[in-house]
VMD Tcl script that builds the backbone (N, CA, C; Angstrom):
set m [mol new atoms 480]
animate dup $m
set s [atomselect $m all]
$s set {name element resname resid chain x y z} {
  {N N MET 1 A -47.177 -179.258 -204.612}
  {CA C MET 1 A -46.213 -178.193 -204.677}
  {C C MET 1 A -46.704 -177.035 -203.818}
  {N N ASN 2 A -45.870 -176.637 -202.844}
  {CA C ASN 2 A -46.260 -175.602 -201.894}
  {C C ASN 2 A -45.103 -174.674 -201.585}
  {N N ALA 3 A -45.441 -173.522 -201.037}
  {CA C ALA 3 A -44.449 -172.578 -200.528}
  {C C ALA 3 A -44.950 -172.085 -199.180}
  {N N HIS 4 A -44.011 -171.721 -198.311}
  {CA C HIS 4 A -44.374 -171.205 -196.997}
  {C C HIS 4 A -43.227 -170.328 -196.514}
  {N N GLY 5 A -43.542 -169.109 -196.111}
  {CA C GLY 5 A -42.481 -168.243 -195.618}
  {C C GLY 5 A -42.971 -166.887 -195.177}
  {N N LYS 6 A -42.017 -166.078 -194.754}
  {CA C LYS 6 A -42.271 -164.712 -194.321}
  {C C LYS 6 A -42.314 -163.814 -195.556}
  {N N VAL 7 A -43.149 -162.783 -195.499}
  {CA C VAL 7 A -43.369 -161.898 -196.636}
  {C C VAL 7 A -42.447 -160.681 -196.597}
  {N N HIS 8 A -41.933 -160.359 -197.786}
  {CA C HIS 8 A -41.210 -159.120 -198.042}
  {C C HIS 8 A -42.078 -158.364 -199.040}
  {N N LYS 9 A -42.634 -157.237 -198.617}
  {CA C LYS 9 A -43.665 -156.551 -199.409}
  {C C LYS 9 A -43.142 -155.280 -200.051}
  {N N TYR 10 A -43.555 -155.083 -201.314}
  {CA C TYR 10 A -43.175 -153.906 -202.090}
  {C C TYR 10 A -44.406 -153.352 -202.795}
  {N N GLY 11 A -44.286 -152.174 -203.356}
  {CA C GLY 11 A -45.415 -151.491 -203.972}
  {C C GLY 11 A -45.581 -151.773 -205.454}
  {N N ASP 12 A -46.186 -150.828 -206.135}
  {CA C ASP 12 A -46.445 -150.925 -207.571}
  {C C ASP 12 A -45.198 -150.568 -208.378}
  {N N ASN 13 A -45.165 -151.051 -209.611}
  {CA C ASN 13 A -44.158 -150.666 -210.602}
  {C C ASN 13 A -42.717 -150.914 -210.155}
  {N N VAL 14 A -42.486 -152.023 -209.491}
  {CA C VAL 14 A -41.120 -152.405 -209.137}
  {C C VAL 14 A -40.468 -152.913 -210.417}
  {N N ASP 15 A -39.498 -152.138 -210.934}
  {CA C ASP 15 A -38.932 -152.495 -212.227}
  {C C ASP 15 A -37.672 -153.349 -212.086}
  {N N THR 16 A -37.250 -153.899 -213.196}
  {CA C THR 16 A -36.106 -154.811 -213.188}
  {C C THR 16 A -34.817 -154.115 -212.762}
  {N N ASP 17 A -34.711 -152.808 -212.987}
  {CA C ASP 17 A -33.533 -152.066 -212.537}
  {C C ASP 17 A -33.477 -151.938 -211.019}
  {N N VAL 18 A -34.611 -152.014 -210.367}
  {CA C VAL 18 A -34.648 -152.003 -208.904}
  {C C VAL 18 A -34.408 -153.414 -208.374}
  {N N ILE 19 A -34.980 -154.406 -209.046}
  {CA C ILE 19 A -34.802 -155.791 -208.600}
  {C C ILE 19 A -33.322 -156.162 -208.644}
  {N N ILE 20 A -32.646 -155.864 -209.741}
  {CA C ILE 20 A -31.199 -156.061 -209.840}
  {C C ILE 20 A -30.636 -154.891 -210.646}
  {N N PRO 21 A -29.977 -153.965 -209.963}
  {CA C PRO 21 A -29.448 -152.779 -210.642}
  {C C PRO 21 A -28.495 -153.146 -211.791}
  {N N ALA 22 A -28.568 -152.369 -212.856}
  {CA C ALA 22 A -27.779 -152.637 -214.067}
  {C C ALA 22 A -26.286 -152.692 -213.794}
  {N N ARG 23 A -25.812 -152.004 -212.776}
  {CA C ARG 23 A -24.373 -151.994 -212.490}
  {C C ARG 23 A -23.834 -153.371 -212.097}
  {N N TYR 24 A -24.733 -154.328 -211.812}
  {CA C TYR 24 A -24.300 -155.672 -211.416}
  {C C TYR 24 A -24.505 -156.712 -212.525}
  {N N LEU 25 A -24.868 -156.283 -213.702}
  {CA C LEU 25 A -25.192 -157.225 -214.770}
  {C C LEU 25 A -23.967 -157.767 -215.500}
  {N N ASN 26 A -22.795 -157.447 -215.009}
  {CA C ASN 26 A -21.577 -157.955 -215.639}
  {C C ASN 26 A -21.187 -159.333 -215.106}
  {N N THR 27 A -22.056 -159.951 -214.335}
  {CA C THR 27 A -21.805 -161.301 -213.845}
  {C C THR 27 A -22.967 -162.213 -214.192}
  {N N ALA 28 A -22.667 -163.470 -214.395}
  {CA C ALA 28 A -23.706 -164.477 -214.607}
  {C C ALA 28 A -23.871 -165.340 -213.363}
  {N N ASP 29 A -23.093 -165.047 -212.320}
  {CA C ASP 29 A -23.136 -165.823 -211.080}
  {C C ASP 29 A -24.428 -165.507 -210.324}
  {N N HIS 30 A -25.247 -166.509 -210.143}
  {CA C HIS 30 A -26.560 -166.304 -209.531}
  {C C HIS 30 A -26.465 -165.803 -208.097}
  {N N LYS 31 A -25.545 -166.327 -207.321}
  {CA C LYS 31 A -25.406 -165.889 -205.921}
  {C C LYS 31 A -24.916 -164.443 -205.851}
  {N N GLU 32 A -24.051 -164.055 -206.773}
  {CA C GLU 32 A -23.593 -162.659 -206.824}
  {C C GLU 32 A -24.760 -161.737 -207.168}
  {N N LEU 33 A -25.592 -162.136 -208.126}
  {CA C LEU 33 A -26.782 -161.347 -208.449}
  {C C LEU 33 A -27.698 -161.253 -207.226}
  {N N ALA 34 A -27.895 -162.364 -206.544}
  {CA C ALA 34 A -28.766 -162.393 -205.366}
  {C C ALA 34 A -28.260 -161.451 -204.278}
  {N N SER 35 A -26.963 -161.332 -204.153}
  {CA C SER 35 A -26.398 -160.486 -203.090}
  {C C SER 35 A -26.716 -159.006 -203.284}
  {N N HIS 36 A -27.214 -158.631 -204.460}
  {CA C HIS 36 A -27.576 -157.239 -204.739}
  {C C HIS 36 A -29.072 -157.074 -205.020}
  {N N CYS 37 A -29.834 -158.138 -204.855}
  {CA C CYS 37 A -31.267 -158.115 -205.130}
  {C C CYS 37 A -31.976 -157.083 -204.249}
  {N N MET 38 A -32.747 -156.230 -204.851}
  {CA C MET 38 A -33.606 -155.226 -204.214}
  {C C MET 38 A -32.837 -154.135 -203.460}
  {N N GLU 39 A -31.517 -154.085 -203.573}
  {CA C GLU 39 A -30.747 -153.184 -202.726}
  {C C GLU 39 A -31.048 -151.705 -202.935}
  {N N ASP 40 A -31.532 -151.314 -204.092}
  {CA C ASP 40 A -31.817 -149.892 -204.307}
  {C C ASP 40 A -33.114 -149.423 -203.647}
  {N N ILE 41 A -33.992 -150.348 -203.260}
  {CA C ILE 41 A -35.203 -149.933 -202.528}
  {C C ILE 41 A -35.287 -150.554 -201.143}
  {N N ASP 42 A -34.441 -151.547 -200.858}
  {CA C ASP 42 A -34.470 -152.227 -199.562}
  {C C ASP 42 A -33.073 -152.780 -199.265}
  {N N LYS 43 A -32.220 -151.918 -198.737}
  {CA C LYS 43 A -30.818 -152.303 -198.482}
  {C C LYS 43 A -30.697 -153.505 -197.554}
  {N N GLU 44 A -31.698 -153.759 -196.735}
  {CA C GLU 44 A -31.653 -154.855 -195.772}
  {C C GLU 44 A -32.233 -156.161 -196.314}
  {N N PHE 45 A -32.822 -156.130 -197.511}
  {CA C PHE 45 A -33.497 -157.325 -198.041}
  {C C PHE 45 A -32.610 -158.557 -197.984}
  {N N ILE 46 A -31.417 -158.472 -198.508}
  {CA C ILE 46 A -30.568 -159.657 -198.614}
  {C C ILE 46 A -30.135 -160.169 -197.242}
  {N N LYS 47 A -30.139 -159.294 -196.247}
  {CA C LYS 47 A -29.782 -159.707 -194.875}
  {C C LYS 47 A -30.949 -160.375 -194.165}
  {N N LYS 48 A -32.170 -160.007 -194.543}
  {CA C LYS 48 A -33.335 -160.527 -193.816}
  {C C LYS 48 A -34.082 -161.644 -194.549}
  {N N VAL 49 A -33.813 -161.843 -195.841}
  {CA C VAL 49 A -34.509 -162.891 -196.586}
  {C C VAL 49 A -33.963 -164.260 -196.191}
  {N N ASN 50 A -34.857 -165.210 -196.060}
  {CA C ASN 50 A -34.508 -166.595 -195.759}
  {C C ASN 50 A -35.041 -167.503 -196.854}
  {N N ASP 51 A -34.418 -168.656 -197.014}
  {CA C ASP 51 A -34.902 -169.621 -197.999}
  {C C ASP 51 A -36.374 -169.917 -197.753}
  {N N GLY 52 A -37.147 -169.838 -198.809}
  {CA C GLY 52 A -38.572 -170.124 -198.723}
  {C C GLY 52 A -39.440 -168.897 -198.548}
  {N N ASP 53 A -38.850 -167.751 -198.244}
  {CA C ASP 53 A -39.649 -166.545 -198.057}
  {C C ASP 53 A -40.403 -166.188 -199.333}
  {N N ILE 54 A -41.379 -165.311 -199.172}
  {CA C ILE 54 A -42.287 -164.950 -200.257}
  {C C ILE 54 A -42.238 -163.443 -200.468}
  {N N MET 55 A -42.178 -163.035 -201.717}
  {CA C MET 55 A -42.199 -161.617 -202.063}
  {C C MET 55 A -43.604 -161.281 -202.542}
  {N N VAL 56 A -44.138 -160.162 -202.062}
  {CA C VAL 56 A -45.465 -159.702 -202.460}
  {C C VAL 56 A -45.330 -158.267 -202.942}
  {N N ALA 57 A -46.021 -157.938 -204.018}
  {CA C ALA 57 A -45.940 -156.586 -204.575}
  {C C ALA 57 A -47.266 -156.202 -205.217}
  {N N GLY 58 A -47.337 -154.946 -205.587}
  {CA C GLY 58 A -48.537 -154.426 -206.217}
  {C C GLY 58 A -48.569 -154.711 -207.708}
  {N N ALA 59 A -49.054 -153.736 -208.448}
  {CA C ALA 59 A -49.255 -153.904 -209.887}
  {C C ALA 59 A -47.967 -153.703 -210.671}
  {N N ASN 60 A -47.896 -154.377 -211.817}
  {CA C ASN 60 A -46.849 -154.190 -212.815}
  {C C ASN 60 A -45.462 -154.577 -212.300}
  {N N PHE 61 A -45.393 -155.617 -211.483}
  {CA C PHE 61 A -44.105 -156.059 -210.950}
  {C C PHE 61 A -43.222 -156.578 -212.085}
  {N N GLY 62 A -41.962 -156.162 -212.086}
  {CA C GLY 62 A -41.016 -156.625 -213.090}
  {C C GLY 62 A -41.062 -155.857 -214.395}
  {N N CYS 63 A -41.639 -154.653 -214.377}
  {CA C CYS 63 A -41.660 -153.841 -215.587}
  {C C CYS 63 A -40.239 -153.378 -215.912}
  {N N GLY 64 A -40.051 -152.850 -217.081}
  {CA C GLY 64 A -38.733 -152.363 -217.475}
  {C C GLY 64 A -38.119 -153.242 -218.538}
  {N N SER 65 A -36.866 -153.574 -218.347}
  {CA C SER 65 A -36.144 -154.321 -219.373}
  {C C SER 65 A -36.551 -155.789 -219.391}
  {N N SER 66 A -36.078 -156.477 -220.404}
  {CA C SER 66 A -36.444 -157.882 -220.574}
  {C C SER 66 A -35.410 -158.828 -219.969}
  {N N ARG 67 A -34.506 -158.318 -219.166}
  {CA C ARG 67 A -33.422 -159.151 -218.650}
  {C C ARG 67 A -33.917 -160.280 -217.747}
  {N N GLU 68 A -33.330 -161.453 -217.941}
  {CA C GLU 68 A -33.622 -162.604 -217.077}
  {C C GLU 68 A -32.972 -162.469 -215.706}
  {N N HIS 69 A -32.021 -161.560 -215.578}
  {CA C HIS 69 A -31.290 -161.401 -214.323}
  {C C HIS 69 A -32.225 -161.114 -213.145}
  {N N ALA 70 A -33.333 -160.408 -213.392}
  {CA C ALA 70 A -34.229 -160.022 -212.305}
  {C C ALA 70 A -34.862 -161.243 -211.623}
  {N N PRO 71 A -35.554 -162.126 -212.346}
  {CA C PRO 71 A -36.095 -163.294 -211.643}
  {C C PRO 71 A -34.995 -164.228 -211.118}
  {N N ILE 72 A -33.856 -164.280 -211.793}
  {CA C ILE 72 A -32.746 -165.107 -211.304}
  {C C ILE 72 A -32.274 -164.589 -209.950}
  {N N ALA 73 A -32.114 -163.269 -209.813}
  {CA C ALA 73 A -31.668 -162.685 -208.541}
  {C C ALA 73 A -32.661 -162.979 -207.424}
  {N N ILE 74 A -33.951 -162.873 -207.727}
  {CA C ILE 74 A -34.980 -163.155 -206.716}
  {C C ILE 74 A -34.914 -164.618 -206.292}
  {N N LYS 75 A -34.902 -165.510 -207.264}
  {CA C LYS 75 A -34.875 -166.944 -206.954}
  {C C LYS 75 A -33.606 -167.322 -206.191}
  {N N ALA 76 A -32.467 -166.810 -206.630}
  {CA C ALA 76 A -31.190 -167.146 -205.980}
  {C C ALA 76 A -31.085 -166.562 -204.579}
  {N N SER 77 A -31.887 -165.544 -204.275}
  {CA C SER 77 A -31.877 -164.976 -202.920}
  {C C SER 77 A -32.600 -165.881 -201.927}
  {N N GLY 78 A -33.340 -166.863 -202.433}
  {CA C GLY 78 A -34.065 -167.788 -201.570}
  {C C GLY 78 A -35.568 -167.643 -201.620}
  {N N VAL 79 A -36.070 -166.636 -202.311}
  {CA C VAL 79 A -37.517 -166.430 -202.415}
  {C C VAL 79 A -38.136 -167.600 -203.167}
  {N N SER 80 A -39.190 -168.181 -202.588}
  {CA C SER 80 A -39.829 -169.349 -203.189}
  {C C SER 80 A -40.977 -168.984 -204.125}
  {N N CYS 81 A -41.514 -167.770 -203.953}
  {CA C CYS 81 A -42.689 -167.379 -204.735}
  {C C CYS 81 A -42.826 -165.866 -204.705}
  {N N VAL 82 A -43.303 -165.306 -205.806}
  {CA C VAL 82 A -43.658 -163.891 -205.857}
  {C C VAL 82 A -45.152 -163.813 -206.147}
  {N N ILE 83 A -45.854 -163.046 -205.319}
  {CA C ILE 83 A -47.282 -162.792 -205.502}
  {C C ILE 83 A -47.419 -161.308 -205.809}
  {N N ALA 84 A -48.144 -160.964 -206.865}
  {CA C ALA 84 A -48.348 -159.559 -207.207}
  {C C ALA 84 A -49.744 -159.362 -207.766}
  {N N SER 85 A -50.184 -158.112 -207.748}
  {CA C SER 85 A -51.471 -157.791 -208.369}
  {C C SER 85 A -51.408 -158.124 -209.854}
  {N N THR 86 A -50.333 -157.682 -210.514}
  {CA C THR 86 A -50.072 -158.015 -211.908}
  {C C THR 86 A -48.561 -158.025 -212.127}
  {N N PHE 87 A -48.141 -158.726 -213.173}
  {CA C PHE 87 A -46.738 -158.789 -213.569}
  {C C PHE 87 A -46.586 -158.225 -214.970}
  {N N ALA 88 A -45.431 -157.621 -215.222}
  {CA C ALA 88 A -45.083 -157.285 -216.599}
  {C C ALA 88 A -44.945 -158.616 -217.335}
  {N N ARG 89 A -45.456 -158.688 -218.539}
  {CA C ARG 89 A -45.513 -159.968 -219.274}
  {C C ARG 89 A -44.138 -160.594 -219.492}
  {N N ILE 90 A -43.132 -159.815 -219.836}
  {CA C ILE 90 A -41.821 -160.406 -220.090}
  {C C ILE 90 A -41.219 -160.946 -218.792}
  {N N PHE 91 A -41.440 -160.263 -217.667}
  {CA C PHE 91 A -40.969 -160.773 -216.380}
  {C C PHE 91 A -41.674 -162.086 -216.055}
  {N N TYR 92 A -42.980 -162.123 -216.291}
  {CA C TYR 92 A -43.759 -163.333 -216.016}
  {C C TYR 92 A -43.166 -164.528 -216.760}
  {N N ARG 93 A -42.924 -164.341 -218.050}
  {CA C ARG 93 A -42.388 -165.449 -218.850}
  {C C ARG 93 A -40.967 -165.806 -218.435}
  {N N ASN 94 A -40.134 -164.817 -218.161}
  {CA C ASN 94 A -38.771 -165.091 -217.699}
  {C C ASN 94 A -38.775 -165.840 -216.372}
  {N N ALA 95 A -39.676 -165.469 -215.472}
  {CA C ALA 95 A -39.754 -166.144 -214.174}
  {C C ALA 95 A -40.101 -167.617 -214.356}
  {N N ILE 96 A -41.100 -167.912 -215.156}
  {CA C ILE 96 A -41.460 -169.303 -215.409}
  {C C ILE 96 A -40.294 -170.028 -216.072}
  {N N ASN 97 A -39.655 -169.394 -217.048}
  {CA C ASN 97 A -38.536 -170.026 -217.753}
  {C C ASN 97 A -37.393 -170.435 -216.825}
  {N N ILE 98 A -37.160 -169.661 -215.765}
  {CA C ILE 98 A -36.058 -170.002 -214.852}
  {C C ILE 98 A -36.547 -170.772 -213.616}
  {N N GLY 99 A -37.843 -171.044 -213.550}
  {CA C GLY 99 A -38.393 -171.863 -212.472}
  {C C GLY 99 A -38.755 -171.113 -211.208}
  {N N LEU 100 A -39.040 -169.820 -211.318}
  {CA C LEU 100 A -39.494 -169.035 -210.169}
  {C C LEU 100 A -41.014 -169.013 -210.168}
  {N N ALA 101 A -41.619 -169.500 -209.102}
  {CA C ALA 101 A -43.077 -169.528 -208.996}
  {C C ALA 101 A -43.608 -168.116 -208.776}
  {N N ILE 102 A -44.600 -167.731 -209.570}
  {CA C ILE 102 A -45.227 -166.423 -209.435}
  {C C ILE 102 A -46.737 -166.571 -209.590}
  {N N LEU 103 A -47.469 -165.790 -208.811}
  {CA C LEU 103 A -48.933 -165.835 -208.867}
  {C C LEU 103 A -49.496 -164.427 -208.916}
  {N N GLU 104 A -50.466 -164.215 -209.786}
  {CA C GLU 104 A -51.198 -162.957 -209.809}
  {C C GLU 104 A -52.447 -163.098 -208.948}
  {N N CYS 105 A -52.555 -162.227 -207.950}
  {CA C CYS 105 A -53.748 -162.213 -207.110}
  {C C CYS 105 A -53.831 -160.843 -206.441}
  {N N ASP 106 A -54.649 -159.976 -206.998}
  {CA C ASP 106 A -54.766 -158.605 -206.510}
  {C C ASP 106 A -55.211 -158.564 -205.050}
  {N N GLU 107 A -56.172 -159.392 -204.701}
  {CA C GLU 107 A -56.691 -159.401 -203.329}
  {C C GLU 107 A -55.589 -159.774 -202.331}
  {N N ALA 108 A -54.791 -160.779 -202.653}
  {CA C ALA 108 A -53.691 -161.182 -201.770}
  {C C ALA 108 A -52.641 -160.083 -201.692}
  {N N ALA 109 A -52.298 -159.507 -202.828}
  {CA C ALA 109 A -51.283 -158.453 -202.854}
  {C C ALA 109 A -51.689 -157.267 -201.997}
  {N N LYS 110 A -52.968 -156.985 -201.962}
  {CA C LYS 110 A -53.454 -155.868 -201.148}
  {C C LYS 110 A -53.642 -156.249 -199.680}
  {N N GLY 111 A -53.980 -157.504 -199.396}
  {CA C GLY 111 A -54.292 -157.913 -198.029}
  {C C GLY 111 A -53.107 -158.377 -197.204}
  {N N ILE 112 A -52.045 -158.787 -197.848}
  {CA C ILE 112 A -50.870 -159.313 -197.150}
  {C C ILE 112 A -49.931 -158.166 -196.818}
  {N N ALA 113 A -49.399 -158.176 -195.594}
  {CA C ALA 113 A -48.492 -157.120 -195.141}
  {C C ALA 113 A -47.065 -157.646 -195.006}
  {N N ASP 114 A -46.124 -156.733 -195.014}
  {CA C ASP 114 A -44.722 -157.077 -194.810}
  {C C ASP 114 A -44.585 -157.817 -193.477}
  {N N GLY 115 A -43.875 -158.926 -193.488}
  {CA C GLY 115 A -43.649 -159.702 -192.274}
  {C C GLY 115 A -44.689 -160.765 -191.993}
  {N N ASP 116 A -45.822 -160.749 -192.710}
  {CA C ASP 116 A -46.831 -161.787 -192.516}
  {C C ASP 116 A -46.249 -163.147 -192.894}
  {N N GLU 117 A -46.791 -164.187 -192.286}
  {CA C GLU 117 A -46.441 -165.560 -192.650}
  {C C GLU 117 A -47.499 -166.056 -193.622}
  {N N VAL 118 A -47.044 -166.550 -194.774}
  {CA C VAL 118 A -47.959 -166.932 -195.849}
  {C C VAL 118 A -47.601 -168.316 -196.373}
  {N N SER 119 A -48.621 -169.082 -196.721}
  {CA C SER 119 A -48.392 -170.355 -197.403}
  {C C SER 119 A -49.177 -170.349 -198.713}
  {N N VAL 120 A -48.633 -171.077 -199.693}
  {CA C VAL 120 A -49.231 -171.127 -201.020}
  {C C VAL 120 A -49.338 -172.576 -201.449}
  {N N ASP 121 A -50.517 -172.956 -201.916}
  {CA C ASP 121 A -50.732 -174.272 -202.504}
  {C C ASP 121 A -50.857 -174.067 -204.006}
  {N N PHE 122 A -49.821 -174.432 -204.745}
  {CA C PHE 122 A -49.806 -174.179 -206.181}
  {C C PHE 122 A -50.773 -175.080 -206.937}
  {N N ASP 123 A -51.153 -176.209 -206.358}
  {CA C ASP 123 A -52.098 -177.105 -207.021}
  {C C ASP 123 A -53.505 -176.520 -207.052}
  {N N THR 124 A -53.876 -175.802 -205.990}
  {CA C THR 124 A -55.221 -175.228 -205.906}
  {C C THR 124 A -55.243 -173.726 -206.158}
  {N N GLY 125 A -54.082 -173.066 -206.029}
  {CA C GLY 125 A -54.018 -171.617 -206.149}
  {C C GLY 125 A -54.411 -170.897 -204.878}
  {N N VAL 126 A -54.590 -171.628 -203.778}
  {CA C VAL 126 A -54.987 -171.005 -202.517}
  {C C VAL 126 A -53.761 -170.412 -201.817}
  {N N ILE 127 A -53.881 -169.135 -201.485}
  {CA C ILE 127 A -52.863 -168.408 -200.737}
  {C C ILE 127 A -53.437 -168.173 -199.351}
  {N N THR 128 A -52.727 -168.622 -198.324}
  {CA C THR 128 A -53.204 -168.468 -196.951}
  {C C THR 128 A -52.290 -167.528 -196.190}
  {N N ASN 129 A -52.875 -166.455 -195.683}
  {CA C ASN 129 A -52.151 -165.563 -194.800}
  {C C ASN 129 A -52.330 -166.131 -193.397}
  {N N VAL 130 A -51.327 -166.856 -192.935}
  {CA C VAL 130 A -51.381 -167.520 -191.636}
  {C C VAL 130 A -51.499 -166.481 -190.525}
  {N N THR 131 A -50.793 -165.362 -190.657}
  {CA C THR 131 A -50.793 -164.304 -189.642}
  {C C THR 131 A -52.191 -163.741 -189.424}
  {N N LYS 132 A -52.919 -163.489 -190.492}
  {CA C LYS 132 A -54.240 -162.855 -190.407}
  {C C LYS 132 A -55.392 -163.840 -190.521}
  {N N ASN 133 A -55.064 -165.134 -190.717}
  {CA C ASN 133 A -56.083 -166.156 -190.897}
  {C C ASN 133 A -57.040 -165.792 -192.039}
  {N N GLU 134 A -56.452 -165.414 -193.177}
  {CA C GLU 134 A -57.226 -165.077 -194.372}
  {C C GLU 134 A -56.749 -165.947 -195.525}
  {N N THR 135 A -57.662 -166.220 -196.462}
  {CA C THR 135 A -57.280 -166.954 -197.669}
  {C C THR 135 A -57.683 -166.150 -198.897}
  {N N TYR 136 A -56.926 -166.372 -199.963}
  {CA C TYR 136 A -57.151 -165.705 -201.234}
  {C C TYR 136 A -57.055 -166.767 -202.321}
  {N N GLN 137 A -57.755 -166.547 -203.414}
  {CA C GLN 137 A -57.742 -167.522 -204.502}
  {C C GLN 137 A -57.047 -166.959 -205.732}
  {N N ALA 138 A -55.939 -167.570 -206.097}
  {CA C ALA 138 A -55.253 -167.253 -207.351}
  {C C ALA 138 A -55.536 -168.369 -208.339}
  {N N GLU 139 A -55.246 -168.126 -209.588}
  {CA C GLU 139 A -55.395 -169.160 -210.613}
  {C C GLU 139 A -54.271 -170.179 -210.433}
  {N N PRO 140 A -54.597 -171.459 -210.242}
  {CA C PRO 140 A -53.521 -172.450 -210.094}
  {C C PRO 140 A -52.754 -172.634 -211.397}
  {N N PHE 141 A -51.502 -173.075 -211.263}
  {CA C PHE 141 A -50.683 -173.322 -212.445}
  {C C PHE 141 A -51.207 -174.511 -213.226}
  {N N PRO 142 A -51.165 -174.440 -214.546}
  {CA C PRO 142 A -51.414 -175.644 -215.344}
  {C C PRO 142 A -50.278 -176.644 -215.101}
  {N N GLU 143 A -50.523 -177.895 -215.409}
  {CA C GLU 143 A -49.538 -178.949 -215.154}
  {C C GLU 143 A -48.185 -178.678 -215.794}
  {N N PHE 144 A -48.175 -178.160 -217.037}
  {CA C PHE 144 A -46.893 -177.958 -217.716}
  {C C PHE 144 A -46.054 -176.881 -217.031}
  {N N ILE 145 A -46.690 -175.873 -216.443}
  {CA C ILE 145 A -45.932 -174.849 -215.716}
  {C C ILE 145 A -45.450 -175.408 -214.383}
  {N N LYS 146 A -46.280 -176.186 -213.702}
  {CA C LYS 146 A -45.819 -176.834 -212.461}
  {C C LYS 146 A -44.611 -177.714 -212.744}
  {N N ASP 147 A -44.613 -178.404 -213.864}
  {CA C ASP 147 A -43.491 -179.259 -214.246}
  {C C ASP 147 A -42.223 -178.429 -214.448}
  {N N ILE 148 A -42.333 -177.305 -215.128}
  {CA C ILE 148 A -41.187 -176.422 -215.350}
  {C C ILE 148 A -40.632 -175.923 -214.013}
  {N N ILE 149 A -41.505 -175.472 -213.135}
  {CA C ILE 149 A -41.067 -174.946 -211.839}
  {C C ILE 149 A -40.462 -176.051 -210.984}
  {N N ASN 150 A -41.114 -177.202 -210.938}
  {CA C ASN 150 A -40.594 -178.321 -210.139}
  {C C ASN 150 A -39.212 -178.767 -210.587}
  {N N LYS 151 A -38.932 -178.639 -211.879}
  {CA C LYS 151 A -37.632 -179.074 -212.405}
  {C C LYS 151 A -36.600 -177.955 -212.397}
  {N N GLY 152 A -36.974 -176.786 -211.887}
  {CA C GLY 152 A -36.018 -175.698 -211.756}
  {C C GLY 152 A -35.837 -174.843 -212.985}
  {N N GLY 153 A -36.750 -174.926 -213.940}
  {CA C GLY 153 A -36.685 -174.065 -215.105}
  {C C GLY 153 A -36.959 -174.811 -216.396}
  {N N LEU 154 A -37.177 -174.059 -217.448}
  {CA C LEU 154 A -37.526 -174.622 -218.749}
  {C C LEU 154 A -36.441 -175.528 -219.294}
  {N N LEU 155 A -35.202 -175.103 -219.246}
  {CA C LEU 155 A -34.128 -175.924 -219.797}
  {C C LEU 155 A -34.015 -177.241 -219.063}
  {N N ASN 156 A -34.201 -177.242 -217.750}
  {CA C ASN 156 A -34.144 -178.494 -216.988}
  {C C ASN 156 A -35.312 -179.406 -217.327}
  {N N SER 157 A -36.481 -178.822 -217.628}
  {CA C SER 157 A -37.645 -179.657 -217.956}
  {C C SER 157 A -37.493 -180.281 -219.338}
  {N N ILE 158 A -36.770 -179.635 -220.237}
  {CA C ILE 158 A -36.542 -180.178 -221.565}
  {C C ILE 158 A -35.557 -181.348 -221.509}
  {N N LYS 159 A -34.562 -181.241 -220.635}
  {CA C LYS 159 A -33.533 -182.278 -220.504}
  {C C LYS 159 A -34.083 -183.565 -219.922}
  {N N SER 160 A -35.161 -183.470 -219.147}
  {CA C SER 160 A -35.707 -184.636 -218.446}
  {C C SER 160 A -36.427 -185.584 -219.371}
}
mol reanalyze $m
mol bondsrecalc $m
mol representation Tube
mol addrep $m
């Protein structure tokens, strides 16, 4: 299980209201949520994100409310993985539940820049910044989490 893409970088304390503003929570349509992802801090995000791209952020990513809409909007926008120094615990669990790969790695979050090309090996936890020829070590996913992500979320893994 791997990811490879261009980085979209954000700072510390990116909360769920910034990831998907509350004014758009009246829909359950994932593509509609994705069309407004990050718009309050990066109006161009949805225009420049491509399938497989990687989001990198600082500490406490996903703080705020407990809504699942935030990781759904990120995943539906095409982002394959989020790397952050730390995640808010409820965001972390919601991301895994919906099948969005996320890794905590402070060194990577600090060393990777916006626009860098990055690859991630989820089996080993190795994050490679192809642009800078640097590697970082995150904790690899346990098998049960890899299974959830590979199947597209917790509910899909239960059905299998």
